[in-house]
C-alpha positions as CSV (number, residue, x, y, z in Angstrom):
1,M,-42.5,162.4,-74.9
2,E,-43.8,162.3,-78.6
3,L,-46.3,163.9,-80.7
4,D,-48.8,162.3,-82.6
5,R,-48.7,165.4,-85.7
6,I,-45.8,168.0,-85.9
7,C,-47.1,170.9,-87.5
8,L,-46.4,174.3,-86.4
9,E,-49.9,175.2,-85.1
10,L,-50.2,172.1,-82.5
11,V,-46.2,172.4,-81.9
12,E,-46.6,176.1,-80.7
13,R,-49.9,175.3,-78.9
14,F,-48.2,172.5,-77.0
15,K,-45.3,175.1,-76.0
16,R,-47.9,177.4,-74.6
17,L,-49.6,174.6,-72.7
18,M,-46.0,173.6,-71.3
19,Q,-45.4,177.7,-70.4
20,A,-48.5,178.1,-68.7
21,A,-48.2,174.6,-66.6
22,T,-46.6,175.6,-63.3
23,E,-44.8,172.0,-62.5
24,V,-42.9,172.4,-65.8
25,T,-39.2,174.2,-65.3
26,Q,-37.8,173.2,-68.3
27,C,-39.4,172.3,-71.9
28,Y,-36.8,171.8,-74.7
29,Q,-38.1,170.9,-78.3
30,T,-35.8,168.0,-79.4
31,T,-34.5,165.7,-82.4
32,G,-35.0,161.8,-82.3
33,S,-37.0,159.8,-80.9
34,A,-38.8,162.3,-78.6
35,D,-40.3,165.7,-79.6
36,F,-39.9,167.3,-76.3
37,V,-38.3,166.8,-73.2
38,L,-39.5,168.1,-70.1
39,I,-38.4,169.1,-66.6
40,L,-40.7,169.0,-63.6
41,A,-40.5,169.8,-60.3
42,V,-43.4,168.4,-58.1
43,D,-44.1,167.8,-54.4
44,D,-44.6,164.0,-54.7
45,V,-46.1,161.2,-57.2
46,E,-49.6,162.2,-56.8
47,A,-48.7,165.7,-57.9
48,F,-47.2,164.0,-60.9
49,K,-49.7,161.8,-61.4
50,S,-52.1,165.3,-61.7
51,F,-50.2,166.7,-64.2
52,V,-49.9,163.7,-65.9
53,K,-53.7,163.4,-66.5
54,T,-54.6,166.9,-66.7
55,K,-51.8,168.3,-69.1
56,L,-50.3,165.2,-71.2
57,N,-53.6,163.0,-71.3
58,T,-55.6,165.4,-71.8
59,D,-53.8,166.7,-75.3
60,S,-54.9,164.7,-78.0
61,N,-51.7,165.1,-80.0
62,V,-49.8,163.4,-77.1
63,R,-48.7,160.1,-78.7
64,K,-46.9,158.8,-75.9
65,F,-44.5,160.0,-73.4
66,K,-41.8,158.3,-70.9
67,S,-41.0,159.2,-67.6
68,M,-37.9,159.0,-65.0
69,I,-37.8,160.3,-61.3
70,A,-34.4,161.5,-60.6
71,L,-33.5,159.6,-57.0
72,D,-30.6,162.6,-56.7
73,S,-28.7,164.9,-58.0
74,T,-24.8,164.4,-58.4
75,K,-24.5,167.7,-60.5
76,I,-26.7,170.9,-61.3
77,E,-25.2,173.4,-63.5
78,P,-27.8,176.0,-65.4
79,R,-25.8,177.3,-68.6
80,S,-27.8,178.9,-71.2
81,T,-26.5,179.2,-74.8
82,L,-29.8,179.8,-76.5
């Protein structure tokens, strides 16, 4: 996802919103074409649409986002080096 403005206050506000969102299981601030990558866990497409409507579309600093839906998981091996 891409933010409109990258200033410390707005980035920190977005991080707090994502920490509070129960649908978000992982949130990464990234370099390159996306400012953040979010990993969500939702029950169905309607729950995803609700997240988009209430969390992303209401944030005036969210410029755009792309979504991908996982159809299958081949490997999940969580590691933490942070």
